[in-house]
N, C-alpha and C positions, 0 to 999 in steps of 0.2 A: 501305703502299709494299712492293714487292717487287724484288729485283734478280735477274737471271739471268744467263744465260752470256754473251749480247751485248747485252742492254738493261736499264733500270729502268723500272719503271711505278710511277705514283701514282694515288690516288683525290684529286681537288680539292674543295674546300669546298661545290661543288655536285654533288658526287656523280658527277662525270663522270671519265674517265681519261684521263690524259695519260702518253705513253712518251718516254724519253730513248733516243738513239742507235739509232732505228729502232722497230720492233715497233708501227707506229701501229695503233690501235684502228679497228675498222671504223666508217663513220659512223652506222650505226643503231643503236650499241651502247647508247645511253640511259644511263641511271644505274646505278651499280652499288654492291652492298655490300661487296664482297672482289675482290681482283684479285692473280694470282699470275703469276710469271714463271718458266719453266724455262730449259733451253738456249738454243732458239730460238722458242719456243712459248710464248703468254701465254694465260690463260684468267681468266675473271671469274664472278662470281655476281653476276646484276644484282638490282636493288632489287625485281623481281616474283618473285625465286626461281629463275631459269632460270641454266643455264651456257652462256656463249659463250666459244668459244677462236679465235685467229688465229695467224697467223705459219706457221713450217715443220710440215709433217704428213707427213713422210717415213717415219715409223713408226707412224702412226696416231694420234699423241698428240693431234691436234688435231680429230678427228672425234668429236665429242660424243655418247653414245648418244641416240636420240630420246627416251627416257623423261626425261631431264634437261633438254630443251630447252624444257618447258613450266613455266609459272608454278607457283611454289610447289613446283618439284621438289626444291631442293637447299638444303643448309645452308651448304657450303663446299667449295672445290676446291683441289687443290695440283697443279701441273705440275713433273716431273721433268727428266730428261734426254730419254728418248724415250718415257715414259708419263706420264699424267695420273689421279688419283683425285680421287673426290669424296664427300662425305658426303650422301646423301639425306635428303628432308624426315623420313622415319621412322628415321634414324640408321644407315642399311645403307651400308657402305662399298663404292664399286663403283670399278673401274680400267680404262683402255683404253690401247692402244698395245703396246710391248714393252718388255722390260726391257734388251735388248742391242742394238747398233747394226746387227747382222745381221737383226733381226726374228725370231728364232726362238723367244724365250721370251716367253709373254704374261704379264702383272701380275695372275694371277687371284689374287682374295682366296681366303685357307684356308676350307675349310667350317668353320663352327662358330663363326667370329669373333665373330658377334652383333652387337649394337648398339654404334656407336663415337662419340666426341664429338669427335674430331678425326682426320684423316690426314694423313701427309705423304709426299709422292712424291720419291725421290731419283734417283741415277744408275740403279742397278740393284737396287735395294731400296725397300719401302714400310713404314712403320710408323704403326700407329693405336693411340689412346687408346681403351680399351674403356669400357663404362658402368660397371664396378666399378672404373676408374682402373689397370688393368694395361695394360701394352704388349704388342702383337704385331706382330712383323715378318715379312716374308716377301719373295724375291726369287732372284736366283742365289745359290746354285745350283738354286734351287726348293724349298727346305725352311723351312716356318714355322716360327717359333720363338715360344715363350712368355717374354718377358722380365720378370723381377722387378725392380721398381725399387730400385737399390742403396740401402743406408742412407745416411743424410744427403743424399739426393737426394730433393726433393719436387716431385711434379708441380703445375703451376699450378692454381689452382682452375678447374674447368669452369664455363663461363658458358654455359647453353643455355636454350632457351625453345622452347614450342610455343604457336601460336594456333589455336584450333579452333572452329567448322569452317572448311574453306577457301575456303569461298562462301557468300553470303548472299544469296538471292533471293527478294524479296518478293511476286511476282506481281502481279496487278492491283488497285488501289485507287482510289476516286473521289477527283476532285479536289474539295476543300472538305469532305471527310468528317473533316477532322484526321489528326494523325498516327496510324499504325498502332500495334498492339501491339508492344513492341521485341522484337527477336530478341537472342540473348546470344551475344557471341564471349568465350572464355574462354584466358587468357593464362596458362600454367603455367610456372613457374620449374623445369626438368627438371635444372639444373645442382647444383652443391655450393656456390655461392657466391650472395650477394644478387644480383638482376637489377634494374636500374635502367630505367623507362621514361623516356627523354628527350625523346619528341615523339610526338604524335598527328597525323598528317596525313589530310584527306580531299582527294582530288584530283581534278579533273575539273569540268566545266562543269554538273553538276547535284549537286555536293556539298552544297549547301544543302538539299536535299530529303532529306537522312539526318541528322537530328538526333542527336547522341552524349550519352550520360550513362554512369553506372556508376563503379565504384571505380578502374578504370583510367583513367578520362578526368581525373581530379582533378589535372592539373598533373605535375610529375615525382614518379613513384610509385616506391618501392623495394619489390620482392617478394622475400621470404624463400625460400632453398632449399626447393622440395618445396611451395611456397604458391602460390596464384594469386589473380588479380583479372579482373574482368569488365568487359567493355563492352557497353552497350546500345545498339543501332543500329533506329531507326524510319525509316518511309517515309511522307512527307507530298508527294504528287506535286504538281507546280506547272503540268504540260502533260500534253497527251494523248501518249501514246508512250512508248517506252522511255527510262528514265532510269537511269544507271549512273554508278559513282564507284569510286575505289580508296582503301581505307583502308590507310594505312602506319603501322605501330607500331614506331617506332624505339626499340630497346633496345641495353643494353650486350652483347646476344648478336646484335646484327644487326638488319636490318631485316625485319618480318613483313608481307609485303602480302596483303590480303583484297579480292577483287572482290566488289562490291555491285551489284544491280540491282533494278528494279521497274517496272511500267507504270502508267500513268494513264489513266483514262477519265472522260469528264465527262456528267453527267446535268441536262439542262436543268429549268428550272421547269415543272411540268405546265401546261398552258393548258387553261382550262375553257370549255367550249361548252354553252349550254344550248338544250335541244329539246323539243318536246311529249313526245317517246317517252323523254326520259331525260336523262342528264348525260354528256358526253364529257370525258375528260381525254386530252390528247396531249402525248407527251413525246418530245424529241429528245436522243438517247444517242448521243455520239461514243466510239466505240472504238478502240485501237490496233492490234487483230488480229482475227482471224476469231473467231467464237463466238455465243453466244446471249445474248439479253437477256430477262429474265422480269420480269414486273411485277405487282403486286397492290396493291390499295388497300383499307384497312381502316377501319371505321366503328366508334367505341366509343359504346355508348349503354345507360345503366342498369347500368353495371358490366361489361358483355360487350363484348368484340371481336369483330366479325363481318366476314369478308372480302366485299365488295361487289362486286368484279370482278378478273378475273385476265385478261392478256394476254402474249404473246410475240413476240419478232422475231428473225429470224439476220442475221448478217454474215459475208460470205465471205472478208472481210480488213478493212484498216483503212477505217474510213469512219464513216457516219452511219446510224444505226438508229432510226427513227420506230415509236412504240408507241402504240396507241390504245385506251383502257380505256372501255368504255362502261357506265354504272351504270343500272340498270333504272329502271322506272316507280315501284316502290316508294320508293326513295329521293327521287326526283324529286316524289313526293305528301309526303313529308316535309318537304322544301323549303319547302313552302307554310306551315309552321308557324314553323320556326325555322333559322337558321344550323347548317351541319353543319361539324365538323372532321374531317378525314380525314388518313390517312397514306398516303403512297405510297411503296411500297419496290420499289425497281429493283435488280435483280442481274445483274451480268455474269458470265458463265462463259466465258473464253478456251479456245479449244481445246487439251485436253491439260492445262489449268489448273485452277486451284480457283476456286469463286464468289466474288465480292467483292459486297457490298451497300451501298446508301445510300438515307436515308428521307428524304423531304421532307413538312413537314405543311403542309396546304393548308385554308383554310377557303372553304366553297361556300356563299355568300351566300343568304339566304331569297329565295325568288320566289313569288310571287302566282300 
């Protein structure tokens, strides 16, 4: 909850914002991790990590810098009388608006302030707690000051965390190939007090295709200051096309959101056709985007693996690619003696992406 000059705002149990005596939040605000009320301006950090402001903007206090409007950009925000300050994802303080009613003095952060864990905007001054637990203040008449914490006064413990990397993208993977090798997310306690993971949520229609494991995923987890835990995320597509979800790690330092995506493609069972000239294997591949499909068929005989045919095809966009592999007369002759076991390896490489392969084992029956 935050009380300001003309209204009060609170975060409800479902992470939405409700304000009293005015300051109605925008309808598309969504869920938030923090809300702050200034004199006539309200701001919030969404659960995606972006800053949104609403209300009065007579001094620029409600004009959020573009860099802070993207997901994962901000850790916290504080609104004062005529200016607003925020802590970015890399713990840099940034302020906008003005320190005075006449809009003549900007709330520029003093050079060399460095990383901060908290910032607070007032009427004509702002203060921040730096990463070494000292306090820096700046404002009218414009002189920055380094404030020593008085004897007998103790700063509250700093509860902070980072979750890296900020995005997980798995690229292409075949349906039915099983879960991919997991990618690692690391949650690091960058504060000076224990950090508690209260919940881990996968949100979105495709959440089920991203299985989770790792030390962070074991229920309610406490991470000591300076320590970290890991989340392992895999991708096991269930449909052709892009699949995405949002992972939210809820901690006592706030909500850490991560976007996850991957694309599925399917490889049909090779259809075998016998002809006098040889054997044909035809495979239908459904792809989510443009790219190339390469296929090779191998035969293992006498301890040696031999490639007995290669083929390829191209897709200009999402759709179906049919590849046909023709096995020559020598293999056709071998089938007169016994059934052969072959492996059909199909590789899809999306435009601008990395290749993904799937293997089908097939038996080609003996033919007189």
